[in-house]
C-alpha positions, 0 to 999 in steps of 0.5 A, a space after each residue: 423708285 418709278 416702274 420703268 427702271 433700267 439697268 445703268 447697262 440698259 442705258 448705256 445701250 443708247 448712244 447720245 452724241 454731240 453733232 452739229 448740224 450742217 445743213 438743213 432743206 425743207 421736207 415737205 413731202 413729209 406727213 407732218 411739217 418738217 425738216 432735213 438736217 444734216 449734222 456732223 458727229 466728226 471723224 469716229 461716227 462721221 455725218 448722217 441724216 435726219 427728219 425732225 418735226 421742229 418745224 413751229 421753233 426752226 427754220 431752215 436758216 437756224 439750224 446750220 451751226 447748230 450744235 444738236 443731241 441725236 441717238 446715232 445707233 438706232 438701225 435707219 429708217 425710211 420716212 416718205 422718200 427720205 432715209 433718216 439715219 439718227 434721232 435727234 431729240 429735244 422735249 416740247 415746249 410751253 405748247 408741246 412744239 420741239 426744242 431742240 437739246 443743245 450744250 450750252 457751249 460749244 462742245 468737240 463733234 462726237 462727244 458722248 452724253 453721260 
């Protein structure tokens, strides 16, 4: 058993939802190369924005229409002049660069991870 074991109720506190990227823009003001994202989570949650350090594997043209998983219940965080409202989730590739976590088929927007 891991020393970082959590209770199931702790897992339930993290609200991970699927959304669709509707807009992506360069974020040249960021300290580390990043892209601004606008993600639609459907009618219950709506559209939220985020900054993601994903420029090694994605361009702004690649992203609109892509479904992604994101934590939607963190407090907003100021990143330079941009307010990030969600944490888009990813995992490192073989070089340590972010690969977005996406469902392998389109699913309804706003669906919660379980």
